[in-house]
N, C-alpha and C positions, 0 to 999 in steps of 0.2 A: 441500437447498431453503434458500437465505440468500435471506431477503424484505429487501431494499437495494433503498428507493426511486430512490435516489439514484445507484447505483453504478455504476461506469464506468471504461473503461480497465484491464481485470483481466490479470492476471500469475499466471503458474502456475508454480512448483516443485517438482519432485519430488525427493525424499531419503529415505532409508532408509525406504520403506514409506509416507511421508508425504506429502501433496500439501498444498502452503501456495497458496493464492490469497489474494494480493492486489492491493489497487484502489482507486480514491477514493473518496472521498465528501463532498461540496464542501471545504472544509481541510482533510481531514482525509484518512489512508493506514490502511484496515481491514485485517487477515488472519483467515483462517477457515482451519479444515484437518480433512484427511478423508481415511481410509484408505483408500474406496472408489469419489471422485466423486460419490457420492450423497448419503451421507450426512455433514453437516459441523457444526463445534462453533460455535458463536454467536460471532462476529467480534468481534474487539478492536480497539478504535484506537492504531496503534501510530508515530501522528504526527498532532500537530494542530497546522496553522499560527501561528503566532503575532499574526499579521494576521485581521482577519477577512473583509478584499476579499480573501485570496491564494486563489486555486483547487488543488492539487494536479493532477498529471498525471502521465501513463505512472508511474507505480510499478514497480518491477523490484527485487527479493527476491533475494541470492544466498548462497552459506554458500564463506567461505573460511578456513583454520586453523580452523575450529569457532569460528565467530564468523557471526551473521547481517549482512548489511549492505544496506541501503537505499538503492534513488535513486529520486528524482525532482524534479522540475518544478514549480514554483511558479507563477502569472501573476497578476498585477491584474486585477480582472473590469473595473473603471473604466479605468485608463491603459491604454495600447499594450504600455507596459515598467517597467520591466523584468524581464526575464526572468532566472531564478536555476538553478541546477539544484546541488542538493544530494548529501551523502551523509552517513549515521548510521548509528554505530556500535549495531546496537539488543539484542543480546541475547547469549549463549553457550549 
């Protein structure tokens, strides 16, 4: 069980026997891992918006050529735009 009061937009990836759960929490993206979908590691913040008013949306974690990539959107909670899609190389 992950105790995340403001978690939303979950995305699940399975790789080499490990589940990777990525989700939004305010202007941050967090990830936790599990081997059985019941017992989870403590979530780790893998991205935090550079502007407090930006809110993350729709995170997706993928692996390509031994590297993990995070795709996500940001939106401004006060103004109707601009929308932005982001890509970030996370870790090997």
